[in-house]
Structures are given as C-alpha cells and as structure tokens.
C-alpha positions, 0 to 999 in steps of 0.5 A: 417599265417606264418607271425604271427608265426615269433618271430618278435615283431610286428607279436607277437603283431598282434597275440595277437590282433587277439586272443583277438578278439576270443570268449572265447569258441573259445579260449578254443577250440583252447587251447585244440586242440593245447595241444592235438597236442603237446601230439601227437608230432605234433609240427607245426611251431609256435604252441608253440608261439600261445599256449603261447599267447593263455594262456596269453590272457586266463589268462588276461581275467580271463577265466577258461579253462580245459587244456589237460595237459601232464604227467608232468603237472598232476604229479605236480597238487598237488603242484600247490597251493604252487607254486610261480613265484619267482626266484628259489633261493627263501626262502619261507616256504612251497613253490616251485618256478615254474621255479624249476619244469622242472629241478625236472621233468628232474631229475626224468625221467633221474636219479631217476626212468627213466624206470618207469617215461617213461613208466607211462608218456606214459601211462598217455599221452595215457589216456589223448588223449583218454579223460580217465581222471580217468585212467590218475589220477590213473596212476599219483598216481602210479607215485607219489608213486614211485617217493615219495619213491625214492626221500625219499631214495635219500635224506636219502642216502646223509644225513650227507655227504656234498659231496654227498648232493652237488652232488645230488643238481647238479643232480637236478639242482635247487639252493635250490635242497634239500629244493625243494625235501623236500617240494615236498615229504611233499606235495605229502605225504599229497596230499589227505589231502591237496586237501580235505582241499583246497576243503572244505575251503571257496574261500574267507576269507574276514575278518578272524575274530573270526567265520571264524577263528574258522571254519578254525581251526576246519577244520585244526584240523580235517585234522591233525587227519586223516591218509595219503592215505598210512595209516600212521599218518600225521605229524601235523607240515607238514599239518599245514604248507601247510594248512596255505599256502592254507589259506593265499591264500584265505585271503584278506590280507596275514598278517591276517594269524597271527590271527589264531595263536593268536586265537589258543594261546588265547593270543597276547603275543609272547611267548605264541603264540610261544609255540603252533604249530600255531606259524608257521603261524607267521613265514610264514607271517614274511617270506612273508614280507621279500620277499616283501622287497627283491621285493621292492629292485628289483623293485626300481632298475628296476625303476618300480612303488612300491606303492602297495608293500609299502602298503603291507609291511606297512599293514603287519608290522602294522598287526604284531605290532597290533595283537601280543604284540612284546613289549618284546625281542623275535625272532619275534620282532627282525625280525620285527625290522630288516625288518623295518631297511632294508626297511628304508635303501632301500628307503633312497637313492630314497627318498632323491634324488627325490627333486634333480631330480625334480629341475634338470628338472624344473630349469630355463634355459637361452635361450642360453642353450636351442636348438631351438624346443627342449623339456624335455626327456619324459622318464626323466619326467616319471621317475621323476613323478614316484619318486614324487608318490613314495615319496607321498606313502612313506609319507602315510606309513612312520611310519611303514616303519621307514622313517618318518623323511626323507620322511617329509623332502623330501616331504616338499622340493618338496612342497616348490620348486614346489610352488615357481618354477612354478611361475618362469616357468610361467613367462618364458613361458610368455616371451618365443620366438618361439624357446624356447617355446616348451622347456618352455612348456615341463617344465610347463607340467612336473611341472603340472604332479608333482603338481597333485601328491603333491597338487591334481588335482584341483591345477594342473588344475588351473596351467594348465589353467594359463600356457594356458593363459601365452602362449596365452598372449605371442603370442598376445603380439608378434603379433604386433611386427611381423606385 
C-alpha cells in the first residue's frame, strides 16, 4: 500500500487503475470514510492523494457521491453554481474562480472574523461528524450572516481610498479581490432566492424557444418580487444577473441565453433590448465569447486541439448576429466586431503556417539525407495532423470567424500539395531500399493521415492500399537481384 501512496507517476497510475476497478458503492464509502478521517484530523500518509484520485475517478464516471465536507465547503455551497475553473484573474460577470475560494476563506478566518470563524467552523465540523446535517446548515447560515455583514463593512471602509483598497486586496490575496468579494456578498445575500430558483428550473432547457422562455421568465419575475431571508427587498439587477448564470448552465448552448432578452423586449433591435433589465443576458453571452477567445489563444499556444472551441465561438457569434439586429452602430455590435477581428488575428499565423509544416514533413529527400532505418518524428507528425484538422475546422466555421480568405487559400494549398505529393511519395516507396524504406513508409503513413482529414476516409483507404502494393512491388523486384 505504501508504494501506492508515493508521488511517483507509475504508482499514481496504478492507484487510478485500482480505484477504477472498485464498485461505485465501494468508492462512495471510501470517499466518505477518508473525508471523515480528515475532519477528525487523521491525516495518514497518502490519504489526501487517495482522496484526490478517488474524486477524479468519481467525476469521470459521473457518479453522484454525498460528500461529508467541512466548514469551508459548506460555507461556499451557495457559490458552487457560479464557480469557474478559470485563472483567478478572469473577467466573467457573476462568476468566481474556484482557485480564489481558498484565499478568501483564509482571509475570513485570519483577518475578518477570526474568533467567530474558528468557533463556528469547529461547531460545524462536529455536527458533520455526528451526521447532524440540519445543525451544520443552521450554523453555516449564522457564519454566512456574520461574514456577509463584515465583508460589506470592509468594502465600505475602503470606498474612495485607493491605498486602502490595495491593502485590502493584498490581504484577501486574489487578483480580483474586491470584485470577488462583491460577487460573494451578492450571492450570499440572495442565497435562498437563488437556491429556490435553481431548484425550480428544469435541469435541461433543450431548445429554449417561446414556451420555455416564458416559463423561465415567469420564474425570474416571481423571484425578483420576493424579499431576502433578512426581509429586505431584493436588488432586481443582482438576482437577474445570477439567475441568468443559473439558466445558462441548463442550456444546450450558452449563447441561447440572449433569447430571453429578445423575448422580454419583444424586439430584436439592439437599442430596444438594451433598455430592459434583461440586457444583462446579452452582456453575459458576449463576455463568455470573449473568454472563449482567450482560451483559444492559450490552447493554440499549448498545441492542443481547438475544434470544439472554434465551433462554440462560431455558434455564439452566429447566434448573436441572427437573434439580435446588430446592423446599426451599438456597443454590442462594436464588441462583436472586435471579437471577430481578434479571432482572425489569433488564427492567422496557425492557418497560414500549416501548408509549410506539411511540406517540410513530406518533401522528397535524396537517399543521402536519410539515415538508415530512420523515421519521421511521431510528435511532429501528430502536431501537423492536428494543424490540418484545425484548418479543416476553420474552413467549416470561416465566415463567422472572419478567416474565410486565408482559410480557403491554405486549404486549397494543402489539397494541391497532397494530391501531387502523394504520387511522388508512392514512387519513392516503390524504389526504396531496405535502408531508406522505413523513412519513406513513415512519410507515406503521415500523408495518409493528412489525406483522411482533407479528402476523407475512402481516399485515405485507397492511398493506404496503394502504399501497401508499392512496398510489395519493391520487395518482389529486389528479390531476384539478391538471389
């Protein structure tokens, strides 16, 4: 067992394999016992690693497991629907980065209400250990109320004082500290209303057409006329903002959220929509697209596949342009234009460089340049194949991504080169000697992979058969000579 608890990569992989063999009931029981142990302070060697891998396995299997939790986790339960796995310096309305929770919790317990946080946390943990969920939730509500009051006081105390604001931000320890605190206070202030809304919303809003929109809109309107748990009137803009985030999480495509704005305004004219409180829904969607573009840049730099991102950006941009009349000059039309320009700039270098990458791999080489028994580097081939797939995806979504001309040019260049280049590679394979055949074969295999994307599986299959015949022909013709 100790071998499994090491941080060695092989040991961790063996641990994952073992955990995958457990029945779902056994995994759930093991999670519960380990979490109870941590709450009791029993931190045996490797328990955190095992718990981490267990949670990963449970998530991958889509298995619901009731977690024992602790005071911090219970405290942030109302925030869960609004968490994102972005970097802490994200800019998404109504969201908090998951990585920001730990610094915020540390600040609450260290600087904001240290004595109260410590005492209530201990009481909450004891209630959880005793399986007294009701008492744990009552204590958590008390902690919410005290933290909420003090956070508001802390924010108000630094209003208009830049030096004090910077000092508070340093204490909290997140890049967007004041924004994070403002988001947290609004969620906690409306936690009962938002929880009720989340409970009453359908789990999946598949089409989000007229009937579904009207039903959801009625729920939102009902919530905004209620009062908070403290008896104060709700701030309608806050409830709508976080309500829209909840709704977006239930949609088949996040961009469909804009339909509730056009329905509320009874118009697709941008200026009319902007005059309603539901305009926030459009702003949220545009913000989501901007974040997707940022993710696109990151993923391209890391050489990871981006086809799904391209599709999501394309669908959102098309949805904005078809659901809302952005023909005139408006802030939304300018934002969308800026987004499409940025996407074009991000994609340009990769699109235009792809034919060159393919040519460098497949160019015919004289025998003297080929070390005996060598082959193309598998990583180079995989990266080039991913780029070919990337260009093909850009071709599909070219209009909305504003990359039509450059994509057509690169795609046509790839088609022409592969059509002519594969014939040369086949001839070279027929004439290959034992020394250079592995390299010629690896070039042919790479060309087949590229052609599968550009010309389809049937074409690639015929090319593979031709390559097989070429190798057999070369070997047959050389056999008498060796004899």
